[in-house]
C-alpha positions as CSV (number, residue, x, y, z in Angstrom):
1,X,63.8,93.9,58.0
2,X,65.1,94.7,54.2
3,X,67.7,97.1,53.3
4,X,67.6,99.5,50.2
5,X,70.8,100.7,48.9
6,X,70.0,104.0,47.1
7,X,73.1,105.4,46.4
8,X,74.1,108.9,45.9
9,X,70.2,111.2,46.3
10,X,69.8,114.7,47.9
11,X,68.9,115.2,50.7
12,X,65.3,116.9,50.0
13,X,64.5,113.9,47.6
14,X,65.4,111.1,50.5
15,X,63.6,113.5,52.8
16,X,60.5,112.4,50.2
17,X,61.2,109.1,49.8
18,X,61.6,108.3,53.8
19,X,57.8,110.0,54.0
20,X,56.8,107.8,51.8
21,X,58.2,105.0,53.4
22,X,57.6,105.5,56.6
23,X,53.6,105.9,55.6
24,X,53.9,102.3,54.3
25,X,55.7,100.8,57.2
26,X,52.8,102.8,59.3
27,X,50.2,101.5,57.8
28,X,51.3,98.3,57.8
29,X,51.9,98.2,53.6
30,X,55.7,97.7,53.9
31,X,58.1,95.5,56.0
32,X,60.5,97.8,57.7
33,X,63.3,99.2,55.3
34,X,66.7,100.9,56.3
35,X,67.4,103.4,53.2
36,X,71.4,103.2,52.9
37,X,72.4,106.5,50.7
38,X,75.1,109.1,49.9
39,X,74.1,112.9,49.7
40,X,76.3,115.3,48.4
41,X,77.4,118.5,51.0
42,X,74.5,119.6,52.9
43,X,74.1,120.6,56.7
44,X,70.7,119.8,58.3
45,X,70.2,121.7,61.2
46,X,67.5,120.0,63.8
47,X,65.1,121.1,66.0
48,X,68.0,122.4,68.8
49,X,69.9,124.5,66.4
50,X,70.7,127.5,67.0
51,X,71.1,131.0,65.1
52,X,74.8,130.6,66.0
53,X,75.5,127.1,65.5
54,X,75.0,127.5,61.8
55,X,78.1,127.9,59.4
56,X,79.4,131.4,58.4
57,X,80.5,129.8,55.5
58,X,78.8,126.5,54.1
59,X,81.1,126.6,51.1
60,X,77.9,126.3,48.4
61,X,76.4,123.6,50.3
62,X,72.4,123.6,51.4
63,X,71.7,124.9,55.0
64,X,68.5,122.4,55.5
65,X,66.6,122.8,58.9
66,X,65.0,119.6,59.6
67,X,61.9,118.1,62.0
68,X,64.3,115.5,63.8
69,X,66.2,116.6,67.3
70,X,69.4,117.2,67.8
71,X,71.1,120.5,66.7
72,X,73.4,120.9,63.7
73,X,75.4,118.4,61.4
74,X,77.0,118.0,57.7
75,X,76.2,115.1,55.4
76,X,78.2,114.4,51.8
77,X,80.6,112.3,49.9
78,X,82.3,109.4,51.9
79,X,79.9,109.1,54.3
80,X,77.3,106.5,54.6
81,X,74.6,107.1,56.0
82,X,71.2,104.9,57.5
83,X,67.8,106.0,58.0
84,X,66.0,102.9,59.4
85,X,62.2,103.4,58.6
86,X,60.9,100.3,60.9
87,X,58.1,100.3,63.7
88,X,59.1,99.7,67.4
89,X,57.4,96.5,68.8
90,X,55.9,97.5,71.8
91,X,58.5,96.0,74.3
92,X,61.2,98.2,72.8
93,X,61.2,101.8,74.5
94,X,63.1,104.8,72.1
95,X,66.2,104.7,74.2
96,X,66.4,101.4,73.7
97,X,66.1,102.1,69.8
98,X,68.8,104.6,69.3
99,X,71.5,102.4,71.7
100,X,70.6,99.6,69.7
101,X,71.5,101.5,66.3
102,X,75.0,102.8,68.0
103,X,75.4,99.3,69.5
104,X,75.4,98.4,65.4
105,X,78.0,101.0,64.8
106,X,80.4,100.1,67.3
107,X,80.9,96.6,65.8
108,X,80.9,97.3,62.8
109,X,83.7,100.1,63.8
110,X,85.4,96.9,65.6
111,X,85.2,94.8,62.5
112,X,87.2,97.1,60.4
113,X,89.6,97.5,63.1
114,X,88.8,100.8,64.7
115,X,87.5,101.1,68.8
116,X,84.3,102.7,69.4
117,X,82.3,103.5,72.4
118,X,79.4,105.3,73.8
119,X,80.1,108.9,75.2
120,X,76.5,109.0,78.6
121,X,75.8,112.1,78.2
122,X,76.8,112.5,74.4
123,X,75.1,110.5,71.7
124,X,76.8,108.7,68.7
125,X,79.7,106.8,68.9
126,X,83.2,107.5,69.9
127,X,86.6,106.9,69.8
128,X,88.8,107.8,73.1
129,X,91.0,110.1,73.6
130,X,94.3,108.8,72.8
131,X,98.1,110.9,71.4
132,X,96.2,111.6,68.2
133,X,94.0,113.4,69.7
134,X,90.6,114.4,71.9
135,X,87.7,112.0,72.2
136,X,86.5,112.2,68.9
137,X,83.3,111.1,66.9
138,X,83.0,109.0,64.1
139,X,79.1,108.4,63.9
140,X,76.4,110.7,64.8
141,X,72.4,110.1,65.6
142,X,69.8,112.7,65.4
143,X,66.0,110.4,65.3
144,X,62.3,111.6,64.8
145,X,59.6,108.6,65.9
146,X,55.6,109.0,64.8
147,X,52.6,107.0,65.0
148,X,55.6,104.2,66.6
149,X,57.8,104.3,63.5
150,X,61.3,105.3,63.1
151,X,62.7,108.4,60.5
152,X,65.9,109.8,60.0
153,X,68.6,108.0,61.6
154,X,72.6,107.6,61.4
155,X,75.1,109.3,59.8
156,X,78.5,106.9,59.4
157,X,82.2,108.8,58.8
158,X,83.7,106.5,55.9
159,X,86.6,108.9,53.7
160,X,84.1,111.6,53.8
161,X,86.4,114.9,53.8
162,X,86.6,116.4,57.6
163,X,87.3,120.1,56.6
164,X,84.1,120.4,56.4
165,X,84.0,120.4,60.2
166,X,86.0,123.1,60.6
167,X,82.9,125.0,59.6
168,X,80.7,124.5,62.3
169,X,81.2,123.1,65.7
170,X,79.2,119.5,65.1
171,X,76.3,118.7,67.8
172,X,77.1,121.9,69.4
173,X,80.0,119.8,71.1
174,X,83.0,121.9,71.4
175,X,85.6,120.0,73.4
176,X,85.6,117.0,71.0
177,X,86.8,116.2,67.8
178,X,85.8,114.1,64.6
179,X,86.9,111.5,62.8
180,X,86.6,109.2,60.1
181,X,87.7,105.6,59.4
182,X,90.1,106.4,56.5
183,X,91.7,108.7,59.2
184,X,92.1,106.1,61.6
185,X,93.1,103.1,59.9
186,X,95.3,105.5,57.5
187,X,93.9,104.1,53.7
188,X,90.9,105.3,52.2
189,X,87.6,103.5,53.9
190,X,84.6,103.6,51.2
191,X,81.5,103.7,51.7
192,X,81.1,100.1,49.8
193,X,83.3,98.5,51.9
194,X,81.3,99.4,55.1
195,X,77.7,98.5,53.8
196,X,77.9,95.1,54.1
197,X,79.1,95.1,57.6
198,X,76.4,98.0,58.7
199,X,73.5,95.8,57.5
200,X,74.8,92.3,58.6
201,X,74.8,94.5,62.2
202,X,71.6,96.7,62.1
203,X,69.7,93.4,60.7
204,X,71.2,91.7,64.0
205,X,70.7,94.5,66.9
206,X,66.9,95.7,64.9
207,X,65.7,91.9,65.7
208,X,65.3,92.8,69.2
209,X,66.7,90.4,70.6
210,X,68.5,91.0,73.7
211,X,72.3,92.0,73.6
212,X,75.3,92.7,76.0
213,X,76.0,95.7,75.5
214,X,79.5,97.7,74.9
215,X,81.1,99.2,77.9
216,X,80.6,102.8,77.8
217,X,83.5,105.5,78.2
218,X,83.3,108.5,80.9
219,X,79.9,110.4,80.4
220,X,80.7,113.8,79.3
221,X,78.6,117.0,79.9
222,X,75.7,117.9,77.3
223,X,77.2,121.4,76.3
224,X,73.5,122.6,75.4
225,X,72.1,120.5,78.7
226,X,69.8,119.2,76.5
227,X,68.9,114.6,77.0
228,X,71.7,112.0,75.7
229,X,69.6,111.5,72.9
230,X,68.5,113.7,70.9
231,X,64.9,113.2,68.8
232,X,61.6,114.1,68.6
233,X,58.1,112.3,69.2
234,X,54.9,113.4,68.1
């Protein structure tokens, strides 16, 4: 798999780029590729988004309906967004793929000094509740699989402005918070610092070798009563 650092790119332009790369990968004309980038401020609404999930005041940011699973999330400067566009081997199921991406991000956080894990019942990467706050999400996932090739992907909060998340309920989960590497470490953690860690660990886990999963935190209910892995397949 190769990585392309796209820099900062408008969400719709990145979506077009994803589709172009997806077609080439699905046709066997290009190796699996992960696009790494930042977006200008934007809200994206997955297929499970309800009217009340949308921000009442998006503060000038667009709200774009997308073809991935999940509900609504935010992308913006200071957040590393990754779109792995890879063909899933026959022995790798979609749930396994999502867990591999989560595992890669858990190890990225560990390398940077932040302990995280999965919360069964809820997608993404989380910090345990402690004296600093409730359980809080540091990385979000939402994917689509078409022709056996993945699209969309993950976002990891590096030094993103967390006040954007006050404008809506991220992933429709009201009893948890959102955090960033910068907030947890008490220093600026730029996207450029985090990118090499993501490339290394994602490359490892998407090589499809067996691995030992990080132990989960306690399970939590999905407030929308949807499956834990938020995805769409045709």
